[in-house]
Structures are given as C-alpha cells and as structure tokens.
C-alpha positions in Angstrom: 138.1 187.5 183.4 135.7 184.7 183.8 135.2 182.4 180.8 131.8 182.9 179.3 129.9 180.2 177.5 129.0 180.8 173.9 125.3 181.3 174.9 126.2 184.0 177.4 128.4 185.7 174.9 125.6 185.6 172.3 123.1 187.0 174.8 125.4 189.8 175.8 126.2 190.7 172.2 122.5 190.6 171.3 121.5 192.9 174.1 124.3 195.3 173.3 123.2 195.3 169.6 119.6 195.9 170.6 120.7 199.1 172.5 122.9 200.2 169.6 120.1 199.6 167.1 118.2 202.5 168.5 121.2 204.8 168.1 122.5 203.5 164.8 119.6 202.6 162.5 121.9 202.9 159.5 124.0 200.0 160.6 121.0 197.7 160.2 121.3 198.2 156.5 124.9 197.0 156.3 125.0 194.2 158.8 122.4 191.9 160.2 122.9 190.1 163.5 121.0 187.1 164.7 121.4 184.9 167.7 121.5 181.3 166.4 121.5 178.5 168.9 124.6 179.3 171.0 126.4 181.6 168.6 126.0 185.0 167.0 126.2 184.9 163.3 127.2 187.9 161.2 125.5 188.1 157.8 126.3 190.3 154.9 123.2 191.6 153.2 124.9 191.6 149.8 125.5 187.8 149.9 121.8 187.3 150.6 122.2 184.9 153.5 118.9 184.3 155.2 118.9 186.3 158.4 116.5 188.2 160.6 117.2 191.3 162.6 
C-alpha cells in the first residue's frame, strides 16, 4: 500500500461519498461530510457544527 497524503485521502473519501449520496439520501440527514483543507471532517448535525454537504 502506498502512503497517501491527507489531501489525496480527503479527495478519495469525498468522491466516494458523492457516489454514495445518490444511493443513500437518508445518510445525509444523520452525518454531514465536508472536505476542509487537507482533511475530511465528520460533523454531527445534533451538535450544530457549521458544515456544508
């Protein structure tokens, strides 16, 4: 396994989530994902952290 940079991981995760978003719209209600700088942050909607889908 090659070591990926945080940015590459973030992009891969983001792309994967974009594909899954079509299949699972309900998951958007529970968890919001956002690529921030070089990392992917997970935000809980209940805690009201500012995030965008």
